[in-house]
C-alpha positions as CSV (number, residue, x, y, z in Angstrom):
1,M,-18.6,11.0,-12.2
2,Q,-17.0,8.5,-14.6
3,R,-14.7,11.2,-16.0
4,T,-13.6,12.1,-12.5
5,K,-13.0,8.4,-11.6
6,F,-10.9,8.0,-14.8
7,T,-8.8,11.1,-14.0
8,I,-8.1,9.9,-10.5
9,I,-7.2,6.4,-11.7
10,F,-5.0,7.7,-14.5
11,T,-3.2,10.1,-12.1
12,V,-2.4,7.1,-9.8
13,L,-1.3,5.0,-12.8
14,V,1.2,7.5,-14.1
15,D,2.5,8.1,-10.5
16,I,3.0,4.4,-9.9
17,I,4.6,3.8,-13.3
18,G,7.1,6.5,-12.4
19,F,7.8,4.8,-9.0
20,G,8.0,1.3,-10.6
21,I,10.6,2.6,-13.2
22,V,13.2,3.1,-10.5
23,I,12.6,0.1,-8.3
24,P,14.9,-2.4,-10.1
25,I,17.5,0.3,-10.8
26,L,17.8,2.1,-7.5
27,P,20.2,-0.4,-5.8
28,F,22.6,-0.2,-8.8
29,Y,22.4,3.6,-8.9
30,V,23.0,4.0,-5.1
31,T,25.9,1.5,-5.1
32,S,27.6,3.6,-7.8
33,F,28.1,6.2,-5.0
34,G,30.0,3.6,-3.0
35,A,27.1,2.9,-0.7
36,S,26.9,-0.3,1.3
37,P,23.9,-2.7,1.1
38,F,22.8,-1.4,4.5
39,T,22.7,2.1,3.0
40,V,20.6,0.9,0.1
41,T,18.0,-0.6,2.5
42,T,18.2,2.4,4.8
43,L,17.2,4.6,1.8
44,F,14.0,2.5,1.4
45,S,13.3,2.7,5.1
46,A,13.9,6.5,5.0
47,F,11.0,6.9,2.5
48,A,8.7,4.6,4.5
49,F,9.5,6.4,7.8
50,F,8.7,9.8,6.5
51,A,5.6,8.5,4.8
52,F,4.6,7.0,8.1
53,L,4.9,10.5,9.7
54,S,3.3,12.5,6.9
55,S,0.4,10.4,5.6
56,P,-2.1,11.1,8.4
57,F,-1.3,14.9,8.3
58,L,-1.7,15.1,4.5
59,G,-5.0,13.1,4.8
60,A,-6.2,15.5,7.5
61,L,-5.1,18.5,5.4
62,S,-7.2,17.2,2.5
63,D,-10.2,17.0,4.8
64,K,-9.7,20.7,5.6
65,V,-8.7,22.3,2.2
66,G,-9.8,19.7,-0.3
67,R,-8.3,16.7,-2.1
68,R,-7.2,18.6,-5.2
69,P,-4.6,21.0,-3.8
70,V,-3.1,18.4,-1.6
71,L,-2.8,15.9,-4.4
72,L,-1.3,18.5,-6.7
73,A,1.3,19.5,-4.1
74,S,2.1,15.9,-3.4
75,I,2.7,14.9,-7.0
76,A,4.8,18.0,-7.6
77,S,6.9,17.2,-4.5
78,T,7.4,13.7,-5.9
79,A,8.8,15.3,-9.1
80,V,11.2,17.4,-7.0
81,G,12.3,14.4,-5.0
82,W,13.2,12.4,-8.1
83,F,15.0,15.3,-9.7
84,V,17.1,15.7,-6.5
85,F,17.8,12.0,-6.5
86,A,18.8,12.0,-10.2
87,S,21.1,15.0,-9.9
88,A,22.7,13.7,-6.6
89,T,26.5,14.0,-6.2
90,S,26.7,12.5,-2.8
91,I,24.9,10.0,-0.6
92,P,23.3,12.7,1.6
93,M,21.7,14.1,-1.5
94,L,20.2,10.7,-2.2
95,F,18.7,10.6,1.2
96,L,17.3,14.2,0.7
97,G,15.6,13.1,-2.5
98,R,13.9,10.1,-0.8
99,I,13.0,12.2,2.3
100,I,11.3,14.8,0.1
101,D,9.3,12.1,-1.6
102,G,8.4,10.4,1.6
103,A,7.4,13.5,3.4
104,A,4.9,14.3,0.6
105,A,3.7,10.8,0.1
106,G,0.0,11.6,0.1
107,N,-0.7,10.7,-3.5
108,F,-2.2,7.3,-2.8
109,T,-4.0,8.3,0.4
110,V,-5.6,11.4,-1.2
111,A,-6.5,9.5,-4.4
112,Q,-8.3,6.9,-2.2
113,S,-10.1,9.6,-0.3
114,A,-11.3,11.2,-3.6
115,L,-12.6,7.9,-4.9
116,V,-14.5,7.3,-1.6
117,D,-15.9,10.8,-2.0
118,I,-17.6,9.9,-5.3
119,S,-18.7,6.4,-4.3
120,R,-22.5,5.9,-4.2
121,D,-22.7,3.0,-1.7
122,E,-20.7,0.2,0.0
123,K,-20.3,-1.9,-3.0
124,D,-19.4,1.0,-5.2
125,R,-16.8,2.1,-2.6
126,S,-15.2,-1.3,-2.5
127,A,-15.1,-1.6,-6.3
128,N,-13.5,1.9,-6.7
129,L,-10.9,1.0,-4.1
130,G,-10.3,-2.3,-5.9
131,L,-9.7,-0.4,-9.1
132,I,-7.1,1.8,-7.5
133,G,-5.4,-1.2,-6.0
134,A,-5.4,-2.9,-9.4
135,T,-4.0,0.2,-11.0
136,F,-1.2,0.0,-8.4
137,G,-0.4,-3.5,-9.6
138,I,-0.5,-2.6,-13.3
139,G,1.8,0.3,-12.7
140,F,4.3,-2.0,-10.9
141,M,4.2,-4.4,-13.8
142,L,4.8,-1.8,-16.5
143,G,7.2,0.4,-14.5
144,P,10.1,-2.1,-13.9
145,L,10.0,-3.2,-17.6
146,L,10.3,0.4,-18.7
147,G,13.0,1.1,-16.0
148,G,15.1,-1.8,-17.2
149,F,15.0,-0.4,-20.8
150,L,15.8,3.2,-19.7
151,S,18.7,2.0,-17.5
152,T,20.6,1.1,-20.7
153,V,21.2,4.8,-21.2
154,S,22.6,5.4,-17.7
155,H,21.7,4.5,-14.1
156,S,20.5,8.1,-13.5
157,F,18.3,8.4,-16.6
158,P,15.3,6.4,-15.2
159,F,15.1,8.9,-12.3
160,W,15.0,11.9,-14.6
161,V,12.2,10.1,-16.5
162,A,10.3,9.4,-13.3
163,G,10.6,13.1,-12.3
164,S,9.4,14.2,-15.7
165,L,6.4,11.8,-15.5
166,A,5.5,13.3,-12.1
167,S,5.8,16.8,-13.6
168,I,3.5,15.9,-16.5
169,N,1.2,14.2,-14.0
170,T,1.0,17.4,-12.0
171,M,0.0,19.5,-15.0
172,L,-2.6,16.9,-16.1
173,A,-4.1,16.8,-12.7
174,Y,-4.2,20.6,-12.5
175,F,-6.2,20.9,-15.7
176,F,-8.5,17.8,-15.4
177,L,-8.9,16.8,-11.8
178,P,-11.9,18.4,-10.1
179,E,-12.4,18.8,-6.3
180,T,-14.4,15.8,-4.9
181,H,-14.6,16.7,-1.2
182,T,-17.7,18.9,-0.8
183,Q,-18.1,18.5,3.0
184,R,-14.8,20.0,4.0
185,D,-14.6,22.4,7.0
186,P,-11.9,25.1,6.4
187,R,-12.2,26.1,10.1
188,A,-11.3,22.7,11.4
189,P,-8.2,22.7,13.6
190,L,-5.1,21.1,12.1
191,T,-2.2,20.0,14.3
192,M,1.4,19.9,13.0
193,N,2.2,17.0,15.4
194,P,2.4,14.0,13.0
195,L,1.7,11.5,15.8
196,A,-1.5,13.3,16.9
197,P,-3.8,11.5,14.4
198,L,-2.4,8.2,15.4
199,G,-3.2,9.0,19.1
200,R,-6.8,9.9,18.1
201,A,-7.1,6.7,16.1
202,A,-6.0,4.6,19.2
203,L,-8.8,6.2,21.2
204,N,-11.6,5.7,18.6
205,R,-13.6,2.7,19.7
206,D,-15.4,2.2,16.4
207,L,-12.2,2.2,14.2
208,R,-9.7,0.7,16.7
209,P,-10.5,-3.0,15.8
210,F,-10.0,-2.3,12.1
211,F,-6.6,-0.6,12.8
212,V,-5.5,-3.6,14.8
213,A,-6.6,-5.9,12.0
214,W,-4.7,-3.7,9.5
215,I,-1.5,-3.8,11.6
216,L,-1.7,-7.6,12.0
217,F,-2.3,-8.0,8.2
218,G,0.5,-5.5,7.3
219,V,3.2,-7.0,9.5
220,S,2.3,-10.6,8.5
221,F,2.2,-9.9,4.7
222,M,5.2,-7.5,4.6
223,A,7.3,-10.0,6.6
224,S,6.4,-12.8,4.2
225,Q,7.1,-10.7,1.2
226,S,10.5,-9.5,2.4
227,V,11.9,-13.1,2.7
228,F,9.8,-14.7,0.0
229,A,12.6,-14.9,-2.6
230,L,15.1,-16.2,-0.1
231,F,12.6,-18.8,1.1
232,A,11.9,-20.0,-2.5
233,E,15.6,-20.3,-3.2
234,A,16.5,-22.1,0.1
235,S,13.4,-24.5,0.0
236,F,13.1,-25.3,-3.7
237,G,16.2,-24.0,-5.4
238,F,14.3,-21.3,-7.3
239,S,16.4,-19.0,-9.5
240,S,15.9,-15.3,-9.6
241,F,14.0,-15.8,-12.9
242,Q,11.6,-18.3,-11.4
243,T,11.0,-16.1,-8.4
244,G,10.3,-13.2,-10.7
245,L,7.7,-15.3,-12.5
246,L,6.1,-16.1,-9.1
247,F,5.9,-12.4,-8.2
248,S,4.4,-11.7,-11.7
249,G,1.9,-14.5,-11.1
250,M,0.9,-13.0,-7.8
251,G,0.5,-9.6,-9.5
252,V,-1.8,-11.2,-12.1
253,F,-4.0,-12.7,-9.4
254,T,-4.0,-9.5,-7.4
255,A,-5.2,-7.5,-10.5
256,L,-7.7,-10.1,-11.4
257,N,-9.4,-10.1,-8.0
258,Q,-9.3,-6.3,-7.6
259,A,-10.2,-5.2,-11.1
260,V,-12.4,-8.0,-12.5
261,L,-13.8,-10.3,-9.8
262,L,-14.4,-8.0,-6.8
263,R,-17.8,-6.6,-7.8
264,P,-19.4,-9.4,-9.8
265,L,-18.2,-12.3,-7.6
266,W,-17.0,-11.4,-4.1
267,L,-19.2,-8.4,-3.3
268,R,-22.2,-10.0,-5.0
269,H,-22.1,-13.0,-2.7
270,F,-20.6,-11.6,0.5
271,P,-21.2,-8.5,2.6
272,E,-18.0,-6.6,3.4
273,A,-17.9,-7.9,7.0
274,E,-18.2,-11.5,5.9
275,L,-15.7,-11.1,3.1
276,E,-13.2,-9.6,5.5
277,F,-13.5,-12.6,7.9
278,L,-13.3,-15.1,5.0
279,M,-10.1,-13.6,3.5
280,T,-8.5,-13.3,6.9
281,I,-8.9,-17.1,7.3
282,V,-7.7,-17.8,3.7
283,L,-4.6,-15.6,4.3
284,T,-3.9,-17.5,7.6
285,V,-4.1,-20.8,5.8
286,A,-1.9,-19.6,2.9
287,L,0.9,-18.6,5.3
288,A,0.7,-21.9,7.1
289,L,0.9,-23.8,3.8
290,I,4.1,-21.9,2.8
291,A,5.8,-22.9,6.1
292,L,5.3,-26.6,5.3
293,R,7.8,-26.4,2.4
294,I,5.9,-28.8,0.1
295,L,6.1,-27.6,-3.5
296,P,2.5,-28.4,-4.7
297,L,1.2,-26.7,-1.6
298,F,3.6,-23.8,-2.1
299,Y,2.1,-23.1,-5.5
300,L,-1.4,-23.3,-4.1
301,S,-0.4,-21.0,-1.2
302,V,0.9,-18.4,-3.7
303,I,-2.6,-18.2,-5.4
304,L,-4.3,-18.1,-2.0
305,L,-1.9,-15.4,-0.6
306,A,-2.2,-13.1,-3.7
307,S,-6.0,-13.4,-3.8
308,A,-6.6,-13.0,-0.1
309,Q,-4.3,-10.1,0.5
310,S,-5.7,-8.2,-2.5
311,I,-9.3,-8.5,-1.4
312,L,-8.6,-8.0,2.3
313,R,-6.6,-4.8,1.6
314,V,-9.6,-3.4,-0.3
315,V,-12.3,-4.5,2.0
316,L,-10.6,-3.3,5.2
317,T,-9.9,0.1,3.7
318,S,-13.5,0.3,2.4
319,R,-15.0,-0.6,5.8
320,V,-12.8,2.0,7.6
321,A,-13.8,4.7,5.0
322,G,-17.5,3.8,5.4
323,I,-17.4,4.1,9.2
324,A,-15.3,7.3,9.4
325,P,-17.2,10.6,9.5
326,A,-17.0,12.6,6.2
327,H,-14.9,15.4,7.7
328,I,-12.1,13.0,8.8
329,K,-12.1,10.4,6.0
330,G,-8.8,11.7,4.6
331,E,-7.1,11.6,8.0
332,V,-8.3,8.1,8.7
333,L,-7.2,6.8,5.3
334,G,-3.9,8.6,5.9
335,I,-3.6,6.6,9.2
336,M,-4.1,3.4,7.3
337,T,-1.2,4.4,4.9
338,S,0.9,5.4,7.9
339,L,0.4,2.1,9.6
340,M,1.3,0.1,6.5
341,A,4.4,2.2,6.1
342,A,5.4,1.4,9.6
343,S,4.9,-2.3,8.8
344,M,7.2,-1.8,5.8
345,V,9.9,-0.6,8.1
346,I,9.6,-3.0,11.0
347,A,8.4,-6.3,9.4
348,P,11.4,-6.9,7.1
349,L,13.9,-6.3,10.0
350,V,12.1,-8.8,12.2
351,A,11.5,-11.3,9.3
352,G,15.3,-11.3,8.5
353,L,16.2,-12.2,12.1
354,L,13.5,-14.9,12.2
355,F,14.7,-16.3,8.8
356,E,18.2,-16.7,10.2
357,L,16.9,-18.9,13.0
358,D,14.6,-21.0,10.7
359,I,13.5,-20.2,7.1
360,S,9.9,-21.2,7.9
361,L,9.7,-19.0,11.1
362,P,8.6,-15.7,9.4
363,F,5.6,-17.5,7.9
364,L,4.8,-19.4,11.1
365,V,4.8,-16.1,13.1
366,G,2.6,-14.6,10.4
367,T,0.2,-17.5,10.8
368,V,0.0,-16.9,14.5
369,L,-0.6,-13.1,14.0
370,M,-3.3,-13.7,11.4
371,S,-4.9,-16.4,13.7
372,F,-5.1,-13.8,16.4
373,S,-6.8,-11.5,13.8
374,V,-9.3,-14.3,13.1
375,Y,-10.0,-14.7,16.8
376,L,-10.6,-10.9,17.2
377,E,-12.9,-10.7,14.2
378,H,-14.9,-13.7,15.4
379,R,-15.4,-11.9,18.7
380,L,-16.6,-8.8,16.9
381,R,-19.0,-10.9,14.8
382,I,-20.5,-12.3,18.1
383,Q,-20.8,-8.9,19.6
384,R,-22.6,-7.5,16.5
385,R,-25.0,-10.4,16.5
386,L,-25.8,-9.9,20.2
387,K,-26.4,-6.2,19.6
388,S,-28.8,-7.0,16.8
389,M,-30.8,-9.2,19.1
390,I,-31.3,-6.4,21.7
391,P,-34.7,-4.7,21.0
């Protein structure tokens, strides 16, 4: 069991390091083709849009044929996408590379599903999902550092390295990653309509409240992240270096909560439902404090924001995975990834417009959305208590 867990975590780490390598370099590489800033941001959106379409399908496919083959195909497609991107001679080829990677963006979803498969109970499931989240953060800390070093060779070199890492990762997963999904049904129907799983999710009474909470969280957090650097500069005169330190600090608190404190502190003292409610409140308060534009409160809000979002992300995912039937866990986790990808496309656009009206407005709107989430969760808590009182 531990070897399987290590293999899954290592696979995710290598994958995220490869992705992190190219993040700081991608705008410079793309502009060398004469692309406008709008084209650069559209490339990011193209990946997110195709990930939005493909994630539920790939999750459902892993329910049907198993986690291992889908994960292998997804990592291999990531390698192809980066190689196309690295060898591009035109802007359309750049888009093709990102579309290939986005359309096969099932790595994270299927890895989550595999960890859920091998989890023994609720606490173990949350802890495992916390580990994969922390691995994501570590990969994003290591990747950009390596990418900056590799870019001294050429702007395209980091993309060749990212493709090579994905290729090596495919081979390692092929030899060392076992199948974890033992309750799959090869005869289960599989629709090619990418929106069909989202339609089924909207009709699922048990899961629908969690999907609504996930959307509210995703839009609020992604909106705040997209204008965070601009807000820090406009409000407090922060330089890019100071803002980078803030993001690094948020990464440290994220990894600390997910990898170190989640099981011995948070899950030890709070059931998942209570922890979700608590962190929703903390995140709401953090966004409100940022909007006040008071420096000491801003520093406090950064700690609260990083801690609350890291725990809320894990607990919401774990609760959904726990409620979903075994034969559709992959599809359901794919829907979660899809909804977050949609938030990555929509939230920055809306936040940019709000920021132009007033720099605090994206955080105030996020506060309102998260307050609504607190209200919905409070209603669910009351309903659960009433049900428990009925003999």
